[in-house]
C-alpha positions as CSV (number, residue, x, y, z in Angstrom):
1,M,-8.8,-26.2,-20.5
2,T,-5.7,-26.2,-18.2
3,I,-5.8,-27.1,-14.6
4,F,-5.3,-23.4,-13.8
5,A,-8.2,-22.4,-15.9
6,K,-10.3,-25.0,-14.1
7,I,-9.1,-23.5,-10.7
8,L,-10.1,-20.0,-11.9
9,A,-13.5,-21.3,-13.0
10,G,-14.1,-22.9,-9.6
11,E,-14.2,-26.4,-11.2
12,I,-11.1,-27.5,-9.1
13,P,-10.9,-26.3,-5.5
14,A,-8.0,-24.2,-4.4
15,T,-7.5,-22.0,-1.4
16,F,-6.3,-18.6,-2.5
17,V,-3.7,-16.9,-0.4
18,Y,-4.1,-13.8,-2.6
19,E,-6.9,-12.8,-5.0
20,D,-7.9,-9.7,-7.0
21,D,-9.4,-8.9,-10.4
22,H,-6.1,-9.7,-12.2
23,A,-4.4,-12.5,-10.3
24,V,-4.6,-15.3,-7.7
25,A,-2.0,-17.1,-5.7
26,F,-2.3,-20.5,-4.0
27,A,-0.1,-23.3,-2.7
28,D,1.4,-25.8,-5.2
29,V,0.0,-29.3,-4.7
30,S,3.4,-30.8,-5.3
31,P,5.7,-28.4,-3.4
32,Q,9.4,-28.3,-4.2
33,A,10.3,-26.2,-1.1
34,P,8.8,-25.7,2.3
35,V,7.0,-22.7,0.8
36,H,5.9,-23.1,-2.8
37,L,3.2,-20.8,-4.0
38,L,1.9,-20.3,-7.5
39,V,0.9,-16.8,-8.8
40,I,-1.2,-16.9,-12.0
41,P,-3.0,-14.2,-14.0
42,R,-6.7,-14.5,-14.5
43,K,-6.1,-13.6,-18.2
44,P,-5.3,-16.7,-20.2
45,M,-1.8,-16.5,-21.5
46,K,0.3,-19.6,-22.4
47,S,3.6,-18.4,-21.1
48,L,5.7,-15.3,-20.6
49,H,6.8,-15.7,-24.2
50,D,3.3,-15.0,-25.3
51,A,3.0,-11.7,-23.5
52,V,2.7,-8.6,-25.6
53,A,3.3,-4.9,-24.9
54,E,-0.2,-4.4,-23.6
55,D,0.5,-7.0,-20.9
56,T,3.3,-4.9,-19.3
57,K,1.1,-3.6,-16.5
58,L,-0.2,-7.0,-15.7
59,L,3.3,-8.5,-15.6
60,G,4.4,-5.9,-13.2
61,H,1.4,-6.6,-11.1
62,L,2.2,-10.3,-11.0
63,M,5.7,-9.5,-9.7
64,Q,4.2,-7.4,-7.0
65,V,1.8,-10.2,-6.0
66,C,4.9,-12.5,-5.9
67,R,6.6,-10.1,-3.5
68,Q,3.5,-9.7,-1.4
69,V,2.8,-13.4,-1.0
70,A,6.4,-14.1,-0.2
71,A,6.4,-11.5,2.5
72,E,3.2,-12.8,3.9
73,A,4.7,-16.3,4.0
74,G,7.6,-14.9,6.1
75,L,10.3,-15.1,3.3
76,S,11.4,-11.5,3.2
77,E,14.3,-11.8,5.6
78,S,15.6,-15.2,4.5
79,G,15.1,-14.8,0.8
80,Y,13.2,-16.7,-1.9
81,R,13.2,-17.5,-5.6
82,I,10.6,-16.6,-8.3
83,V,10.6,-18.9,-11.3
84,T,8.6,-19.1,-14.5
85,N,9.1,-21.9,-17.0
86,I,8.6,-21.5,-20.8
87,G,7.9,-24.4,-23.1
88,K,8.7,-28.1,-22.8
89,E,12.5,-27.8,-22.6
90,G,12.1,-25.0,-20.1
91,G,10.2,-27.3,-17.8
92,Q,6.7,-25.9,-18.3
93,S,4.0,-28.5,-17.5
94,V,0.9,-26.3,-17.5
95,E,0.3,-24.0,-20.5
96,H,-0.9,-21.0,-18.5
97,L,1.5,-18.4,-17.3
98,H,2.5,-18.9,-13.7
99,F,5.2,-17.9,-11.3
100,H,6.6,-20.2,-8.6
101,V,7.4,-18.5,-5.4
102,L,9.8,-20.8,-3.6
103,G,11.4,-20.4,-0.2
104,G,12.1,-21.8,3.3
105,R,15.3,-23.5,2.3
106,D,18.6,-22.7,0.7
107,M,18.2,-22.6,-3.1
108,T,21.0,-24.1,-5.2
109,W,22.5,-22.9,-8.5
110,P,22.3,-23.8,-11.2
111,P,18.6,-24.8,-10.6
112,G,18.5,-27.9,-12.8
């Protein structure tokens, strides 16, 4: 069971900044920017690579949640970055689809 599955099951405490039947969002415990939120689906899915056609609506919803939590965090005017990592070489450390919403500072490119 991943740390995110444990958060969803209530086994690990997290304060949700967003919650509905399909997704939750909460602050990253190891922030890489002044604002660093994680948006995860309630549906278990290892990564974006594992999404299938039936997940299209859910994926769109997750993007809307990213937009909403970024706006609520005050990032709409200054800008922000949304990132998902896929696999070990892509930097994925938790095998549960998640999106990082990062902002509050200038983002560099390439990212790393």
